[in-house]
VOGU-3710 file (C-alpha; in Angstrom, 3 decimals, decimal comma):
1> mvsqkdlgkk> 178,638/116,635/117,755  179,334/116,619/121,484  176,213/116,761/123,595  175,770/119,025/126,573  175,860/116,012/128,866  179,320/114,872/127,666  180,567/118,429/127,790  179,535/118,676/131,398  181,373/115,474/132,244  184,606/116,671/130,673
11> mtrtepcwpk> 184,365/119,970/132,454  183,873/118,301/135,856  186,707/115,858/135,379  189,381/118,491/134,614  192,295/118,171/136,944  193,114/121,137/139,188  195,928/123,305/138,209  198,876/122,517/140,484  202,262/124,094/140,164  204,285/122,070/137,785
21> tkwtakktad> 207,375/121,229/139,772  209,774/118,583/138,887  210,409/116,426/141,753  213,388/114,321/141,964  213,752/111,364/144,118  215,991/113,255/146,194  213,807/116,197/146,579  210,876/113,920/147,296  212,719/112,323/149,921  213,455/115,697/151,320
31> vpqetqedle> 209,711/116,741/151,424  208,328/116,565/154,897  205,860/113,795/155,791  203,105/116,298/156,604  203,255/117,831/153,157  202,695/114,439/151,452  199,717/113,761/153,654  198,217/117,144/152,743  198,621/116,368/149,063  196,908/113,012/149,471
41> igrqressrt> 193,976/114,558/151,312  193,598/117,194/148,549  193,474/114,496/145,880  190,796/112,583/147,763  188,695/115,740/148,201  189,031/116,572/144,505  188,020/113,019/143,570  184,905/113,143/145,772  183,956/116,554/144,371  184,302/115,204/140,856
51> aeedalsrsk> 182,015/112,255/141,699  179,369/114,595/143,150  179,451/116,799/140,064  179,093/113,706/137,837  176,002/112,541/139,810  174,487/116,033/139,680  175,062/116,218/135,926  173,424/112,826/135,394  170,369/113,778/137,460  169,938/116,965/135,447
61> slssesktth> 170,255/115,010/132,224  167,617/112,464/133,345  165,283/115,285/134,408  165,739/116,973/131,038  164,950/113,726/129,176  161,832/113,121/131,354  160,537/116,616/130,664  161,188/116,164/126,971  159,413/112,791/126,903  156,248/114,031/128,694
71> sdmnatedvt> 155,943/117,364/126,881  152,666/117,894/124,928  151,954/119,127/121,464  152,557/122,728/122,513  156,231/121,949/123,168  156,488/120,406/119,723  154,980/123,507/118,203  157,414/125,754/120,102  160,380/123,673/119,002  159,179/123,634/115,431
81> eglsaeestg> 158,630/127,383/115,443  162,075/127,925/116,919  163,707/125,729/114,302  161,798/127,476/111,580  162,933/130,847/112,887  166,543/129,769/112,991  166,436/128,144/109,600  164,791/131,205/108,038  167,188/133,692/109,590  170,254/131,462/109,671
91> vpllgqepge> 171,373/133,297/112,866  171,786/131,483/116,201  169,819/132,701/119,198  171,356/135,563/121,117  173,339/134,745/124,184  174,527/131,335/122,939  177,896/130,325/121,641  178,099/128,578/118,228  178,915/125,257/119,820  176,154/125,504/122,375
101> hteqetqere> 173,678/126,470/119,655  174,638/123,438/117,560  174,278/121,051/120,482  170,915/122,602/121,531  169,652/122,399/117,930  170,592/118,728/117,776  168,704/117,975/121,008  165,629/119,922/119,873  165,537/118,056/116,541  165,827/114,718/118,298
111> ssstlrsrhg> 163,064/115,732/120,754  160,838/116,936/117,878  161,330/113,719/115,895  160,565/111,681/119,022  157,334/113,586/119,680  156,284/113,342/116,032  156,826/109,605/115,993  154,781/109,237/119,181  151,919/111,670/118,519  151,915/111,980/114,751
121> tkghaapqpe> 151,853/115,194/112,717  149,883/118,098/114,123  146,235/117,991/112,915  146,605/114,377/111,703  146,704/112,389/114,919  146,441/108,662/114,358  143,195/107,173/115,692  143,443/105,103/118,841  142,581/101,393/118,568  139,704/101,847/121,030
131> aqpclrsvts> 138,040/104,430/118,701  137,957/102,134/115,641  134,806/100,135/116,660  132,999/103,394/117,403  133,975/104,802/114,010  132,771/101,629/112,320  129,428/101,840/114,186  128,923/105,478/113,179  129,814/104,658/109,577  127,332/101,765/109,491
141> qnteqektke> 124,595/103,974/110,989  125,233/106,658/108,399  125,068/104,042/105,661  121,743/102,715/106,969  120,324/106,241/107,186  121,374/106,952/103,612  119,743/103,709/102,441  116,529/104,609/104,329  116,463/108,066/102,749  117,003/106,588/99,291
151> fslqkglvil> 114,204/104,061/99,862  111,816/106,780/101,074  112,668/108,921/98,067  112,064/106,045/95,672  108,767/105,224/97,406  107,621/108,835/97,153  108,490/108,963/93,449  106,520/105,766/92,809  103,440/107,125/94,638  103,703/110,414/92,753
161> glallvfcif> 103,961/108,568/89,458  100,886/106,471/90,234  98,927/109,577/91,227  99,858/111,287/87,968  98,882/108,173/86,023  95,462/107,999/87,702  94,917/111,706/87,099  95,793/111,382/83,408  93,477/108,399/82,975  90,629/110,223/84,748
171> ffsnstaksq> 91,197/113,407/82,755  91,315/111,721/79,369  88,342/109,503/80,155  86,263/112,558/81,118  87,403/114,400/78,017  86,416/111,440/75,862  83,047/111,145/77,585  82,356/114,841/77,101  83,455/114,794/73,496  81,039/111,970/72,757
181> paprnptvea> 77,468/113,320/72,865  74,991/111,343/74,918  72,547/109,299/72,854  69,373/111,259/72,262  66,029/110,055/73,570  63,361/110,738/70,917  60,675/110,970/73,587  62,587/113,609/75,545  63,400/115,542/72,375  59,758/115,645/71,405
191> flshfnelqd> 58,721/116,836/74,866  61,338/119,599/74,922  60,235/120,758/71,491  56,623/121,229/72,648  57,520/122,556/76,096  59,918/125,225/74,806  57,180/126,644/72,574  55,124/127,431/75,649  57,594/130,086/76,780  56,621/132,225/73,801
201> kfpgqnpqlw> 52,895/131,594/74,250  52,871/132,409/77,980  55,151/135,384/78,569  55,747/137,046/81,930  56,095/133,824/83,932  58,524/133,094/86,712  61,763/131,671/85,192  61,613/128,846/87,718  58,391/127,646/86,100  60,191/126,765/82,878
211> frgrkflkkh> 63,457/125,645/84,424  62,096/123,437/87,204  59,126/122,147/85,188  61,315/121,177/82,232  63,904/119,460/84,415  61,315/117,568/86,478  59,319/116,165/83,556  62,394/115,472/81,440  63,896/113,353/84,202  60,698/111,316/84,496
221> lntsqptqpa> 60,506/110,752/80,747  64,150/109,744/80,607  63,639/107,008/83,199  62,912/103,642/81,636  61,070/102,290/84,696  59,824/105,113/86,958  59,166/104,254/90,615  56,454/106,901/91,087  54,374/109,269/88,932  55,425/112,854/88,174
231> iiiltaarqg> 53,206/115,181/90,231  53,168/118,995/89,912  50,955/121,574/91,624  50,330/124,768/89,605  48,785/127,701/91,453  47,575/131,195/90,600  45,570/134,084/92,052  42,034/135,058/90,969  43,244/137,260/88,130  45,114/134,330/86,549
241> ertlrclstq> 42,359/131,696/86,558  42,118/131,243/82,765  45,892/131,327/82,322  46,225/128,658/85,010  43,744/126,380/83,263  45,247/126,889/79,826  48,887/126,523/80,785  48,340/123,386/82,880  46,563/121,722/79,947  49,350/122,708/77,528
251> vadaysaalh> 52,062/121,265/79,803  50,150/117,976/80,215  49,629/117,760/76,456  53,361/118,310/75,814  54,156/115,405/78,132  51,568/112,967/76,697  52,264/113,959/73,073  55,912/112,993/73,504  54,666/109,498/74,427  52,118/109,483/71,579
261> astvqidgrd> 49,287/109,471/74,104  46,455/111,715/75,304  45,558/113,688/78,432  42,528/113,204/80,720  41,041/116,258/82,454  38,928/116,328/85,607  37,312/119,542/86,852  36,758/119,931/90,563  33,743/122,116/89,946  31,892/119,143/88,425
271> vsdlqsdeak> 32,061/117,071/91,636  32,102/119,802/94,259  28,417/119,326/95,086  28,690/115,539/95,438  29,163/113,613/98,645  32,739/112,731/99,457  32,281/109,024/98,755  30,492/109,622/95,474  32,993/112,222/94,324  35,883/109,907/95,271
281> lnvdselssa> 34,403/107,043/93,212  33,843/109,372/90,279  37,455/110,620/90,288  38,806/107,111/90,756  36,762/105,782/87,860  37,875/108,510/85,430  41,577/108,234/86,270  41,661/104,455/86,305  39,811/104,040/83,005  41,909/106,723/81,298
291> fqagyraavi> 45,280/105,343/82,370  44,253/101,819/81,510  43,243/103,075/78,065  46,746/104,460/77,476  46,438/108,036/78,647  49,734/109,203/80,093  48,802/112,520/81,683  45,959/113,897/83,788  44,971/117,394/84,868  42,742/117,879/87,936
301> hrfellpaga> 41,503/121,453/87,649  40,517/123,324/90,794  41,770/120,688/93,180  40,658/122,826/96,130  36,972/122,377/95,111  36,976/118,612/95,578  35,138/117,365/98,673  37,661/116,824/101,450  37,027/113,081/101,720  37,302/112,652/97,943
311> tlifykycdh> 40,931/113,826/97,984  41,917/110,657/99,869  41,720/108,796/96,530  45,024/110,378/95,595  46,782/108,156/98,116  46,184/105,497/95,477  47,607/107,466/92,550  50,309/109,599/94,211  51,992/107,259/96,665  55,789/107,229/96,544
321> esavfkdval> 56,149/103,466/96,236  52,750/101,831/95,767  51,110/104,110/93,195  48,914/102,161/90,794  50,284/103,943/87,698  53,915/105,083/87,887  54,677/106,062/84,302  52,178/108,925/84,173  52,081/112,628/85,064  49,443/114,283/87,237
331> lltvlleqev> 49,029/118,087/87,284  46,887/119,583/90,056  45,772/123,219/89,861  44,921/125,349/92,912  43,286/128,772/92,600  44,088/130,890/95,645  41,560/133,296/97,160  43,783/136,363/96,811  43,328/138,560/93,768  46,955/139,037/92,701
341> letqislqwv> 50,053/136,886/93,074  53,277/138,854/93,427  55,755/138,397/90,616  58,902/138,402/92,762  58,173/135,538/95,125  60,151/132,455/96,089  59,012/128,924/95,426  59,125/128,186/99,142  56,689/131,029/99,830  54,374/129,692/97,113
351> eervrdflwa> 54,495/126,192/98,557  53,713/127,406/102,073  50,823/129,541/100,822  49,230/126,616/98,949  49,718/124,267/101,890  48,087/126,631/104,362  45,202/127,271/101,971  44,451/123,565/101,411  44,895/122,791/105,112  42,277/125,333/106,023
361> kftsartpss> 40,020/124,155/103,198  40,057/120,414/103,894  40,380/120,200/107,706  37,854/121,410/110,255  37,498/120,854/114,006  33,775/120,227/113,533  34,347/117,321/111,152  34,250/113,977/113,032  37,240/111,690/112,596  36,634/108,512/110,637
371> ydrmdsdkms> 38,357/106,358/108,053  36,652/108,228/105,166  36,914/111,735/106,614  39,817/114,175/106,288  41,783/115,140/109,376  45,170/116,675/110,138  47,066/113,388/110,001  45,528/112,368/106,702  46,031/115,816/105,266  49,703/115,676/106,275
381> glwsrishlv> 50,111/112,345/104,480  48,312/113,632/101,401  50,453/116,774/101,237  53,677/114,791/101,390  52,508/112,788/98,346  51,322/115,607/96,108  53,787/118,414/96,898  56,771/117,198/94,846  56,898/120,509/92,953  54,776/123,663/93,455
391> lpihpvqnie> 55,052/126,377/90,762  53,297/129,777/90,367  51,371/130,955/87,290  50,928/134,623/86,435  48,101/135,922/84,237  48,513/136,559/80,524  46,107/139,335/79,544  45,243/137,967/76,088  44,222/134,620/77,600  42,289/136,198/80,437
401> kggchihtkt> 40,283/138,272/77,953  39,904/135,978/74,956  40,345/132,470/76,333  42,905/129,734/75,781  41,701/128,516/72,368  42,242/131,964/70,781  45,767/132,423/72,163  47,018/128,949/71,239  46,088/129,149/67,549  49,120/129,391/65,243
//
């Protein structure tokens, strides 16, 4: 193939067409001197013109090569598309001669191969050497992040597994504990047997009387070493006086019978006319001798009738920490001045009513303050010791009419 550059050189070096005349020596000799000089000048001009055309052709060729060398990927794409079009159609571009088309195709293929070798295939450019450390750094960071994620995932799975294990152990241990019945306390069973019978004998009572009373006394009986005695206040209105006395005695007997013991009873009416000191000594003597003899329960009927100073003896028996006898039960009854006690009342209302009644009964502004006299401070301390549980009692008509001994016969 002859390139366009060589073709241009051949075209510029073509000799001018001069008339072909055979000159003989003779004829030459006959040519005038001026004509030979003109011919010489024409040859020199033609030679200089040929040299200029050669230089111009070379400069164009160098410019073409420079443009081809510094063309970008778009030129490569255009060349490739052109070649593809020609190859697919098999027809040279319009306006070009077959020879020119062949030479142009050769140059375009050489230019395309040169660009491909320098820049690589389109879409798959070779990475520059300066980018390799950056790629390695990014790869190492991605690897570290993946390792961190895997470690976090493994850690989370381990924690979840431990949590499930703890839950299973806790669940099965609770199930086993519930499936195994708690060992029965014969004392508690005996108390519950007697106490539950009272619900049938004393109908119409507040449900809290049975629920709270049972729970309170059962807890005390179930404690091997009680820290304080079990103290309950039972109260009723005037119409329930006999029921109050009967029911309080039956509850105390149920408690002491469970412990194979007896109950001591003290009536406030018996000491109401005595002096405070004398009444206090009397109450102290009865309680102390009974508990020392093995009695495990005591009922103080009509607590509100005791002389005010005599009630201070219950600091000794009802203290939270320093009570003399801690494994006993004391039931105090209070008969309110009102005739009827409402059936639908709260335990808080009952407690407040009893407190106000005793406060008015035992404290008076005319009473001088002394170590053996009741005052507001002493009454406050006494109330905090005896008011562990305050429960109402409603009258049972059969007991109010016939007495406790008739109703309790079976």
